[in-house]
N, C-alpha and C positions, 0 to 999 in steps of 0.2 A: 342613318347609321354608317359609320366609316368602315370601309372594307380593309381587312389586313392584306398587305402585300405578301407575296409568296415567301420572301426571306423572313419577314416578320412573323408569318404564320409558323414557319419552322422553328423560329426562336421561341414562340409561345409553346410549341409542342415540347421543346427541350425543357422549358420551365415546368410543364406538367409532369414530365418524367422526373425532374428533380423533386417535385412535391411528392410524387409517388415513392421515390427512394426514401424521402424523409419519413413518410408514414411507415414504410417497411422497417427502417432502422430503429425507429422509436418503438415499434411493436416487438422487436426481438429482445431477448435477454441481453444484458450488457456484454457478457463474454462472447455470445454469438455475434453481436453487432461488431465488436472489436475484431473478431476473427475475419468477418466479412470485409472490414476496412483494410486489414493487412493484405487480404487476398486481392482487393481492388488496387491497392498500391503496387503489389507485385505485377499485376496485370498491366498497369500503366508503365512499369519499367520495361515490359516487353513490347507494348504497343506503340510507345512514343520514343523511338530511338534518338530523336534530336534532343529531347529533354534528358534522356539517359546520358547522352554524350556530354551535354552541358554540365550535368552533375559531376561526372567523372573528371571533366576538365577543371571545374571549380575546386574540387577536392584535391586534385593534383597540384594546382597552384598554391592552395592553402597548406597542404600537409605533405607534398611530394618529397620534401627534404627530411621529413620525420618518419613517415610511414611507408610500408611496402605497397606495391601495386595491388596485391590481394586485399589488403586492408581497405584501400581506397574503393575497390569494386564492391566489397561487402558493405561498406558504409553507404555507398550510393544506393544499393538495393534497400538497405534498412531505412534510408531517408525517404524512399518511395513508400515503404510501409507506413512511415510516420505521416506522410501526406494523406494516405488512406484513412488513418486514424483521426487526422484533423477533420476530414469530411464527416466522419461519424460524430465527432464531438460537436461540430457546427450545428448539427440537427438535434442531437439528444440533449445538449446542454440547456436548450430553451425549455425543456420539460422538467428540469431539476427544481425540486422544492428547496426552501431555505435549509431544511435538515440535510438534504442530499448535498448541497453546496458545502455545508459545514463539515460533512463527513468526507467529501472528496478533496477539499482544498486545504493544504497545510500552509499557514502563513509564517513567514520568517522576516524579521526586520521591521515589524509593524511599528516599532518605536520611532524609526525614522519617518514613517508615514504619518504617525500621530504628531510628530514635531512639525512637519511641513504643513499639516492641516490646522495648526494653531491660528487663531484669528489674526488677520493682517490684510494688507492691501496688495500683496504680491500675487501675481498669477503663477500657476504651476504647470510646467510641462511634464507630463507623465511619459517618460521615455521608454519605448518598447521597440521590438524588432521582430523579424520573421523567424526568430529562434523559438523553439519549443511550442507551447500551446497558447498562442495569442488570443484565441477565442476564450480560453479559460481565464486569461488575464482580465478580459472584459467582464467575465462572470464574477471574478473576484471583486472588481470595482462595484458592480451591481450589488453584490452580496453585502458590501460595506456601506451601501447607500450613498455613494459619492455622486455628485452631479458633475458631468464633464462634457466637453465637446470632443467628438471623435472625427478625425480626418481620414477619409477612406478613398480608395481608387475605384471608380465605377467599373463594372464589367461591360463587355460589348453587348451582351444580351440584356436589353432594357428591363425585361420582366424579372429576371433573376437579380439584376442590380437594384431595382426598386425594392424587391423583397429583402435584400441584404441591408439596405439603408433603413428599413423600418422594423428589422427583426428585434431590436432591443425593446421597443414598445414605449409609448409616451410616458407610462407610469414610472419608468426607471430613472428618468433625469439624464439619460444619455442622448445627446443630440448629434446626429451624423451629418457631415458635410463632404461634398466632393473635393478632391485635392486641388483642382484647378480653380483659380480665381478667388481663393479664400484667404490668402496670406494677410492682406490688410485687415480683414475682419477678425482673424484669429489674433493678430497683434493687438487690435483694439480690445478684444475680450480678455486677453492676458493683462492689459493695463487696468481692466476693471476688476481684476482679482479672480478671474475664472480659471478653470483647469482645462488643459488641452492634452489629449492623448494622440500619439501618432506612432506609426511604424517607420522609424527614421533611418533605416538601413537601405532604402531604395537607391538604385543605381542612378548616378548623375550623368549629365551630358559632358562627355570628355572635352568638347570644344570650349566649354566654359572654364576649364582648367582648374577646377577645385578638386584636388586629389588628396587622398589620405593614405597612410601606410596601413595596409590591412593584411595581416598574416605575412608581413615582410615584403609585400608587393604593392606598388601604387595602384589605387583603385579610384575611379571617379565617384565623387560623393554628391548627392543632391543637397545643395547648400540651403534650400528653402527651410529646412527644419532648424538649422543653426540660425538663420535669419529671424525666424519667428521667436526663438528663444532669446536672442540678443536684443532685438528691437522691442520685444514685449517685456523686457527686463524681468524675465521669469526665473523662478527657482526650478531646478531640474531634479526630478525624482525618478530614478530608474526602477523599472518593474519588469521582471521576467517570470515566466511560469513554464515548467517543464514536467514531463510525465515520469513518474517513478515506477519501479518494477512491479510494485504491488497494485498498480492501477490508479493510485491517487496522484495528486498534482502538488508540486512544491511551488508556491508563489513567493518570490523574494523581492521585498522592497529594499533597494540598496540605499546607501548613504547619499545624501545630496551631492550633486556634482557642481562644484564651483567653477564658473567659467574663467578661462584665462584670456582676458581682453587686453589689447595693446593700443587701441584707438585707431588702428589701420583697419578700415572696413573689410577689405579683401582678406587680409591676414587673419582677422578675427573669425571670418567664415571658415577658413581652413583650420584654424586652431580648435574651434568648437566642434567642427565636424570630426576632427581627429579624436577629441575627447569622447565623442559619442561612439565612434568605431572601436576605440580601445575597450569600451564596455561591451560592445557587441561581440568582439573577439573573445573576451573573457567568458561570456555566456556560452558561446559555441563550444569552447574547450571543455565545458562541463559534460557535454554529450554531443559530439558531432553528428550523430545519426538523427538528431532532432532539429537540424538546420535546414533552411530552404535553399538547397543547392541547385534547383532546376532552372533558375534564372541566372544568366551570365552576369556576374558582378564585375569582373575585371575587364572583359572585352566582349563586344557584341559579335554575333554571327554576321558575317558579311552578306548583305542582301544581294539579290540578283542584279539590281540596278547598279549597285556599287561594284560588283564583280565585272559587269559589262563596261563600266566607266574605267576601271583599272586596266582592263585588257586594251581598251581604246587608247589610253594614255601610253601603255607600254609599246603599242604597235606604231606610235608616231615616231618619225625620225628625230634624233636629237638636234 
């Protein structure tokens, strides 16, 4: 029998704590579970100053010319409450019956979805982002009985990551894939007429030079999502889900996005990435408190190694 290393053992303990939290949240009444989620979000706002600083920095870049400092700070706090609620939804949504899904999720724009799902050979990219309740978006797809491929980013904890990758269940028709090393396979599946779902607002590598105009400021975009859509010759169907004040969720299937292609490979990656981010910005403006502000979208925090290198370069004589 293989022995767990000490770091792996602690990761397993964290996984057990997560499972314990899941059991507790699922046992609570919905209102109590949501109250606990908001509390945990506020606690995170206090306990993780680096994430709090990132959220305020991102909001300042996005809304600094439109909103006051007080609005930005309040929105940052509410966005942490939103993260706490996302954690509650992640666990509880797996327990929903078909009746509960039907009562919790309001569908809008299903005509566009039905049109895109007409028989044909075209693959479909179901475009999503870290706005709103993306776990509920996945539940919407499950509720509609759609078969799709879902690209996810694995977590550092292997036990929790494995749990996340198998949470949909084999019976749902949702297949999960890690985001690294799957581009060619996803393009091939799109050519075969399959559906791909992805959170396409992830930050790109600034050194690759694929930038988009995002809230009026250049932001590095991860061009891999545009690449899969273009080379997979896919139809693009946007889907976002956000929380309503009465506790229900609004899922919106947007009209198909028609790609603006020029024949220049690099320029096409930029143009399509821009089309995607225009849609993401439109969604965030519906309710900025439900956006994922804790990760730096526009610029990364300088690492200790880079700080040391910068000081070294500054100290050298010209």
